N, C-alpha and C positions, 0 to 999 in steps of 0.2 A: 591488650589490643582488641578493639571492637571488630567483630567479624562483619563484613559488608556483603551485600548482594546487589546485583543489577537485574533489571527486567529488560529483556530484549523482545521487542514487539515487531512482528512482521505486519506492517501497516495494511497491506492488501488483504491479508487473511483476517485481521481484526475488523477491517471495514466490512467484509462480507458477513462475518458472524454478527456484528452489531447491527448491520442493515437488516438482516433476517430477524433478529430479536426485536429491534426498535421499529421496524416497518418504515424506516426512512434512512437517508444517508446520514451517517454519524457526524457529529460536530467534534471539534477539539475537546470540548467539555465532556462529551460522551466517552471519548477515548481516555481522558484523565479519570473519569469515574470508574471505568473498567480497570485501569491500573491501580486505583485506590482499593478496589475490591481485591485485587491480587495482593497488594501490600498488606492488607488486613488479615491475610491467611495466618492461621495459628502457627504454622511451621516457620514463619519468618519473624516471629515475635522477639527472638533473641538476637536478631541482626539489625543493622542499620542500612538504609538504602544508599547506595553509591550514586546510581543514576538510572533513568529510564531511557533506553535507546529505542528510537522508533525508526524503522527502516522502510522507506517508501520511495517511489519514483514520482517526481512531479508530473502533472499531465503534459501530454505532447502539445506543442504550440504550432505544429506544422500545418501547412495548408495543402490539401489534397484535392484531386479532381475525380469525381465518380467515373468509373470506367464505362458506364452505359450512357448516361446523359451529359457527362462532363461538367456537372454542376460543381461549383467551388465549395469545399468543406473546410472551414477554419476550425481545427480541433481545439485550439486555445480559447475560442469564443463560446464553446458549448456550455450549457448550464452546469453540466457535471464537472467540466474542467475548471470553471470559475469557482464552484463550490470547493473542489479539492485543493485548489491553490489557496483559497482563503483559509481552509481548514489547516493546511500545512503551515501557513504563516502564523496562525493563532497558536498552533501546537509548539512552534519554535519558541514562543514567548512564555510557555508554561514552566513553572518551577520544576527542577529536577529532570527536565526533558532534554535530550540531545537528538536532533534529527540526523540520520545518515541517509542522504539522498542518492538514489541510483539514477538511472537514465531511462528515458522512454524513446523508442524508435518506431516510426511508422514504417511498416513492412509491406506496403501495398494494401490490397483489398482482399477480403475473404467473404465467402458466402455466409450470410447470417444463419444462426441456428434455426430460427423460425422458417426461413426460406428453405433450408435443407429438408426439414420435416415435411413441409408443404409440397415441395417438388417430388419427394419420394412417393407421396400418395397421389398427387395430381400433376403429372408432367405438363409444363407450360413454358412459354418464352420467359427468359429472365428479364427483370425490371431493375431500375436503379435502386429501388427500395430493398431489393434482395441482398445488397452488398453492404458490408460494414468495414470501416477501417481496421486493419490488422495491426494493432498496437502491441509491442512487446516491451516488457520491463527488463532492464538489464542492470546487473551489478548489485542488486539488493541481497540476493542469497550469499554472494561472495563477501559482502560487508558484514553480514551476520556471522558467517564462519570465521572471518578474521577477528572480529571482536570477541567471539567465544574463545578462540585460541589465545588471544592477547590476555584476556582476563584469567584464563586457566594458567597460563605461564606466570603471570604476575603473582597469583595465589601460591603457586608451587615454589617460586623463587623466595617469596616472603617467608614461607614455612621453613626453608633451608637456612635462613639467616638468623 
């Protein structure tokens, strides 16, 4: 019986690491190339790939209104959201990949990091540009844990038979 392995990818973490390394938002091909690098590791030579699971939440498509000037912000129309949606769609078509999508939720507004630092050094009135949507990703870590448990149990049961 051929021993198999799966690669479980936290999409948000991989995006941050690849963005830092590549100095751009990663494409689906960049993520595939990183997974190919992992697959080529010497310790996996005796195994065959079962699947690559990529865990990510799609971008929020909510419409929000800035708390200071009440301007409309369409989160789904932002360049980052358009890029991420396109990247997830392309990744879903890649061989050996399975997407495990979580959810995103807009949880109001938060003071941006740059504004927080600036206000600490130079107190001033808040402006609309000081705020950023507070987007939370939900369900991704749970899906990773469930798949890890499922694969571990499947391997354990197979060894007992």
